[in-house]
C-alpha positions as CSV (number, residue, x, y, z in Angstrom):
1,M,-7.0,54.2,7.9
2,K,-4.2,52.1,9.2
3,K,-6.6,50.0,11.2
4,L,-9.1,49.3,8.1
5,L,-6.0,48.2,6.1
6,L,-4.8,46.1,8.8
7,A,-8.3,44.6,9.3
8,G,-8.3,43.8,5.4
9,I,-4.9,42.1,5.7
10,L,-6.0,40.1,8.5
11,G,-9.3,39.1,6.9
12,T,-7.7,38.3,3.8
13,S,-5.1,36.1,5.6
14,L,-7.9,34.3,7.5
15,F,-9.7,33.5,4.4
16,A,-6.5,32.3,2.6
17,V,-5.8,29.9,5.7
18,S,-9.3,28.4,5.9
19,C,-9.2,27.9,2.2
20,S,-5.9,26.0,2.5
21,S,-7.6,23.9,5.7
22,V,-10.4,22.9,3.2
23,K,-8.3,22.0,0.5
24,K,-6.0,19.7,2.8
25,A,-9.3,18.1,4.1
26,G,-10.5,17.5,0.7
27,D,-7.2,15.9,-0.2
28,A,-7.2,13.8,2.9
29,Q,-10.7,12.7,2.1
30,S,-9.7,11.9,-1.6
31,S,-6.7,9.9,-0.4
32,R,-8.9,8.1,2.2
33,S,-11.3,7.1,-0.5
34,E,-8.6,5.7,-2.8
35,F,-7.1,4.0,0.3
36,L,-10.7,2.4,1.0
37,K,-10.7,0.8,-2.7
38,M,-8.1,-1.9,-1.2
39,K,-10.7,-3.0,1.6
40,G,-11.4,-6.8,1.3
41,D,-10.0,-10.0,-0.1
42,F,-7.5,-9.8,-3.2
43,Q,-5.8,-12.6,-5.0
44,I,-2.3,-11.9,-6.9
45,V,-3.2,-13.1,-10.4
46,S,0.1,-12.5,-12.1
47,I,3.6,-11.1,-11.4
48,E,5.6,-9.2,-14.3
49,Y,9.4,-8.9,-14.1
50,D,12.4,-9.5,-16.1
51,K,12.3,-13.4,-16.1
52,Q,16.2,-13.5,-16.2
53,Y,16.0,-12.8,-12.3
54,K,14.9,-15.3,-9.7
55,I,12.5,-13.4,-7.5
56,K,11.6,-14.3,-3.8
57,P,9.4,-11.7,-2.8
58,F,9.1,-10.3,0.7
59,D,11.7,-12.4,2.2
60,E,9.6,-15.5,2.3
61,G,12.3,-17.6,0.8
62,A,9.5,-18.8,-1.7
63,D,9.8,-18.3,-5.6
64,S,7.8,-15.7,-6.9
65,Q,5.4,-18.2,-8.5
66,C,4.3,-19.2,-5.1
67,F,2.8,-16.0,-4.7
68,I,0.5,-16.3,-8.0
69,G,-2.8,-17.2,-6.4
70,S,-2.1,-16.1,-2.8
71,H,-4.8,-14.7,-1.0
72,W,-4.5,-10.9,0.5
73,R,-6.9,-9.7,3.1
74,F,-6.9,-5.5,3.8
75,I,-8.7,-4.2,6.7
76,P,-8.2,-0.5,6.3
77,N,-10.2,0.8,9.4
78,N,-7.4,-0.7,11.6
79,Y,-4.5,-0.9,8.9
80,T,-4.2,-4.6,9.5
81,G,-4.3,-7.6,7.0
82,A,-2.6,-10.9,6.1
83,Y,-1.4,-12.8,2.9
84,T,-1.6,-16.5,2.7
85,L,0.6,-18.7,0.4
86,N,-1.2,-21.8,-0.6
87,G,1.4,-24.2,-0.6
88,G,2.2,-27.2,-2.8
89,G,5.2,-28.2,-4.7
90,S,8.2,-26.4,-3.7
91,C,5.9,-23.5,-2.3
92,P,5.4,-23.1,1.7
93,A,1.9,-22.9,3.0
94,L,1.9,-19.9,5.2
95,T,-0.3,-17.1,6.6
96,Q,1.6,-13.9,7.3
97,P,-0.1,-11.2,9.5
98,I,0.7,-7.5,8.2
99,K,0.3,-3.9,9.2
100,F,0.1,-1.5,6.1
101,E,-0.8,1.6,5.0
102,V,-1.4,3.9,1.8
103,K,0.2,7.2,1.9
104,D,-0.7,10.1,-0.7
105,G,-2.9,7.4,-2.7
106,N,0.1,6.0,-4.4
107,T,2.5,4.6,-1.7
108,F,1.8,1.4,-0.1
109,M,3.8,0.3,2.6
110,F,3.6,-2.8,4.9
111,K,5.4,-4.8,7.7
112,K,5.1,-8.4,8.6
113,I,3.9,-8.9,12.1
114,Q,5.5,-11.8,13.9
115,D,3.5,-13.8,16.7
116,G,4.2,-12.3,20.1
117,T,5.4,-8.8,18.8
118,K,3.8,-5.3,18.3
119,A,3.8,-3.6,14.9
120,K,5.4,-0.8,16.5
121,Q,8.3,-3.0,17.6
122,N,8.9,-3.9,13.9
123,T,10.6,-1.0,12.0
124,A,11.5,-3.1,8.9
125,G,9.1,-3.3,6.0
126,Y,8.5,-3.0,2.1
127,T,7.5,0.3,0.4
128,L,5.7,-0.3,-3.2
129,N,4.0,2.0,-5.6
130,V,0.0,1.7,-6.1
131,I,-0.5,1.8,-9.9
132,N,-3.7,1.1,-11.9
133,M,-6.3,1.3,-9.1
134,T,-9.9,0.7,-9.6
135,T,-12.5,-1.1,-7.2
136,D,-11.7,-4.4,-8.2
137,Q,-8.4,-4.5,-9.2
138,F,-5.0,-2.6,-8.5
139,S,-1.1,-3.4,-9.3
140,L,1.7,-2.8,-6.9
141,E,4.9,-2.2,-8.4
142,Q,8.3,-2.8,-6.3
143,N,11.9,-1.7,-7.6
144,V,14.5,-3.9,-6.2
145,P,18.2,-2.9,-6.5
146,F,20.5,-5.7,-8.0
147,D,24.1,-5.3,-9.0
148,G,24.1,-1.7,-9.8
149,T,20.7,-1.9,-11.6
150,T,16.9,-2.2,-10.7
151,V,14.7,-4.8,-11.2
152,R,11.0,-3.8,-11.7
153,V,8.3,-6.3,-10.2
154,V,4.6,-5.4,-10.8
155,Y,2.1,-7.6,-8.4
156,N,-1.5,-7.6,-10.2
157,F,-4.3,-8.0,-7.8
158,E,-8.0,-8.6,-8.3
159,R,-10.8,-8.7,-5.8
160,T,-12.1,-12.0,-4.6
161,G,-14.7,-10.8,-1.8
162,M,-15.5,-7.7,0.4
163,K,-15.1,-9.0,4.2
């Protein structure tokens, strides 16, 4: 009787563990499919924030208006990409390689990669929240601390191509 009870408990435990593994694999696959929506070329079409603040995104020294119309390329199979500011007026023209990842389908993290350095050598980066993601558009929300408050900045992206 004890052996039968032990076998029953062991069988139930194995079943629970196997179901848990299937659920985790399903969650990972779902997260991966959300992540792959970012594959391709996008453009920032607008930036929303409290206009009483002057925003200079991602330590580029450029005004937020310089990022409107910027081109962003995301290559999820190797977690690389780049963004390009078009330049003109007081805006610099530049292309910045990045390494990025999306965690749990709603946290976008990236770091800039400088010439001659490897991604693992750079530990500084940016964390933004993914909101309103569809196949052709998404938004990234950044909460920037400033003088004891938080400034919410939302970057709205639209797809321009599938490379």
